[in-house]
N, C-alpha and C positions, 0 to 999 in steps of 0.2 A: 729034297726033305718033305717028306708028307706034312701036310697042314692038319694044324690040332683041329678037333668038329667046330670049336668057340671061336676059331678066327675068322671066318670069313663075314661071319655077323658083327664082329668088332669093326672089321675094315669098313663095313658098308656105315657102320653107324659115323664113324670119323669122317668119311666122306660127305655124310649128310651134314655133319656137323659146320666141316667147311665151309660147305655151300653156304649153309646159311647166313655164317657169319660173313661171307663176301656179301651175299642180298642184303644184310642189314647196314653194311659198310658202304655200299653203293646208295641205299634209299637215303642215308644220313648225309651224304656229299651231295646227294642231288637236293636234299631239305635243305642244306646250307646256301648252294647255289641260289636257289628260288627266293630264300630269305635276303642275299646279299640283291639279286634283280629287285625284289618289291623294294627293298632300300632305297636303293638306285634308283627306281621308277619315282616312290615318293618325292626323293629329294630334288628331282630335276626329270623333269619329263613334257617335253611337248612345249617348252618353254614356261612351264609352272612350276614354284618353288615350293614344295611341303605340299601340293595339290591346289595351291593358288599363284594366282597370276601376282607380278611384283607388283602392281597398283594396287591391287586389294591388299596386299602385306603393308604397303604403305599407308593407306585410309587407315586401315585398321591401328597402326600403331600410332597414328595423329591423333585419332580417337581416344586411344589408352592415355596417350601424354597429357593430353587437353583434359580429360577425365580426374587423373591422377595430380594434375596440378592445381585443379578448381578444388577438389579435396585436401591438400596442402594447404592451400590458400586460407580455406573455412578454418581447418586445425591451428595455424598459425595465428587467425584474428580470435579465433576462441581464447588461445594461450594468451595471446595480449589482454584481452579483455581482462582475462581472469587475474592477472599479474599488474595491471594498474588499475583494478576497479577500486574507486573510495568504499571503504569500508563504514564511514562515519555518515556519508551521506549519497544521495542518488548521484549517477553520473550526470544525468541529463535531467534538469528539472526547470521550472518557471516558463517562459512563454515561447511557445511553440513546440512543447514538449507533452509528452502523454498526459503528465501530471497537470499541467497546466500552470498559469501564473498566478490565478487567484482560490482561494480556497473554499470548498464546499460548505455548507451549515449543515451541522447533525444535532441530532437531540437525543437525551434521554429522560425518563425510561423507554428503553426499547428491549421488548423480549424476544432475545436471539435464541431461543428455543426450536429445535428443528418440528417445522411446518407451521409457526405461530403466524396470525396475519399481522399485518401492520399495524392494524386498527389497535388503539389504546383504549379497551373495553373492560369495564370495571364496575363492582356496586361496594355498596359502603363496607361491607367483609371483605373485599378484595383486599389483600396485601403483596400480590407478588410487583406490583408496578413501585409503591413505596419503598419494598426491599430492595428492588434493582436500583432504585436513587440511592437509598441509605448506603449500600454496599459501594458504589462508585465513590460518592465523595468522601468515603473513611479510608477506602482503598487509596484515592489518587490523591488526596488534600489532606488527610487527617494524620498521616503517618509523621513521624517526626523526623526529622533530617538534619544534619549539621551545618548545610548551608545558611549562608544568612542571606535572610529576605529583609525587604526594607518595605514600606507603606509608600506608593508608588503616587499616593494623592496628596503627600507631604512632602513641599518645596524642600524641606531641611535636611531630609534623606535624599533625596535623589535629585539630582543635578545632570543627568545625561542628557542627551538631545538625539540617540542615534537613531539612524534609519537603516543602519548595514550591519552584516556580523561582524564584521572587521572590529565596528565600536562595540559591540553586545557581547563580547569574549571578556571583556574588562568589565562591564557593567554590572550591578546589585541586580539580585532578581527580583522579581515583583510579588509580594505577599498574596496570598488568597487565605483569609477567613470564612471557611462556610459555616460557621457557628455565630458569625455575626448578624443579630438581628435588626439592627438600623435601616431601616428603610430606604433612606439616602445613598449610604455609600455601603451597606450591607445586602443580607438577603431578605430581610424582613419576616414576614409569614411563612416563607421556605427555605429559612435556615436551618443548617441541622441541630437537633436539639435530642435529647432522651427518647421522648415521647411522640415525636413528629411523626404525621403520615403524610405530612406534604400535600395536604387538601384532600387526597383521594378521597378519604372515608366521609367527607362534609360534601364532595361533587363540585369542589374548587380546585383543580389539581395544579400543579407547579410543574413545569416543563421546564427543561433547562435545556437552554442553547448555546452553541458554541462554535466558531469557525476551525474548522479541519485545520491541523497544524500543516503548513509548507516552509520549508526552508528559505529563509529570507523574503518572506511577504512582509510587506508592511504597507498598510492600509493607506490608500490616497487621502492627504488633506481634505476637507470640506471649504467653503469660502471664506466662512469667518470662524470657523471651529463651532464645535457644539458645547454652546455651552449649558452646563449643569444650575438649574437655579432652586434657591432653597423654596420648598412649598410653602414654609411659613412665612417668609418675610421678602421672598423675591431677588433675595442678593446674589451675584454671581459666587459661585464657590469652584467652578472649574471652567474652561476655557474662557474665550474675551481677554480681558487686562487680568488675569491672574496675577496672583505675588510671583515676583523674581527670586531667583535664588542669589545668591552671595556675588556672583561674577556678573550680573546684572541681567543673563538672561533668562528667558522662559524657560523651564523643562519641559520635555514634551509631554508630561503629564498634566500641565495646564494648559496646553493646547489645542489637542483634539481628545474626546473621548468617543468610543464606540458603543454603538448602541443597536436595540433590534427593534423592527416595528412589526406587529403583529396585529390580525382582524381575523375577527369570524366568518368566512363566508356563508351567507345566509342572512334572512331575517331572523330578528331577536335581540330580546332585551340584555345581550351578552357583556361581561365585562370583561379587560384585559388589564393588568398590572404588570410591573416590570419592578425587578429589584437586581442590582442595585437600580434605582431610578435615573442616577447620573449615567449608567453604563459604566465601561471600566476605559482607562486611559491606554492610549496608543502606546504608553511606555511597555507592555507586555510584546511590545514587537518590536524588531522580528523574530522569530522562532530561529535558533541557530543551534539546537541539539543539545541546550546548556544542562550538565547534569543536574539536577532537582527543579528543572522547571516546573511553573503551574499555569496548566492552559486557564486562560481565562472564561468565565461563562457569565449569561445574563438567565435569572429565572423569571418566567414568565407563569403570573397566576392567571387562570381563567376561572370567571364566576357566572352565575345565572344558567348555568345549563340545564335543559329540558330533561328527563327520564326518557332512555328509550331514543331519544333523537341522534344520529349521528351528523358529528359537525366536523369542518375541516379548519383547522387555525393555520394560517398561511402568514409565514415571518419573513420577512427579508431583512437585511444589514444594513445600517446608515452609510457607510465608507461608496464615495461615486462609482468607483470600479468596481464595485458587489452589484451593480445596476444589473437586475435578471436573473441574479442569483436568489433564490428562494427554497423554501421546505414547505410542504404541507401536512399536518398530523391529524390524521384522524381521530376523533374522540368519538366516546358514547356512555354515558352514564346511564346505568341501569338498575334495575329495582334487586 
């Protein structure tokens, strides 16, 4: 039977298509064999596993194991610290800690605005420092509180002799009356009043001194106690053989008073006065984060300052364990 005119061309196309499929199939099979061969060589070839010797893999695994073990221990330590951290007080404080065993001495007024110098520089019209001091006293000591406070200088009101926090938890809080103008037991010329400028307008500034609060700190006692003598008749008001309470034991308020001693470095007829003149009793210590606690302080009044002269007021605290601790306060009264 004779072929039609289009049959030879169709047969040629079919044969070419069949050959092309065979070639592609061969290429795919060869590619798969090459891949398997490459995988086999990668997994194991000439004593190497995945391209590295077994010893190299062992050292790498040991390194990663040590690294992740350290990371795990660090995470465990951090979680333990977070879970067991004391929220009311530092975990480590006292002797040998970063905080230390004794407090530092700080003062007011201190201008904490950005870039302000540490020197207290003022003229008769300056109100910033008297304003800072007023704000501090009003916010810290003049707010009303439901807590019951006692006069720690009065043996009939206070009979505790606490030197640790376990005792202080049940002890009454000592009162601080910033408006008391009594020179012996109050703040004299530096007491808070409606129109006071705390001596800055007259050039005789009042500087507030205090010990920084450290939990559990109790000042070391002096050898014979710091007796507060009445300037009028020399009678012992505090310290020494002060009055005893109903139990026959002396309360701590009548045993020791903490005071500051200040001097102006340099020559000049300067005067330094302290309010309260008798200091404040040890019964304010120790600080144990009591709610409503009033931090005790001393007011130091500096007089006879020369205009434009920069002087440094050097102050130390009287407890023996505060030896070496001091604060330098630069002052300048300008026109």
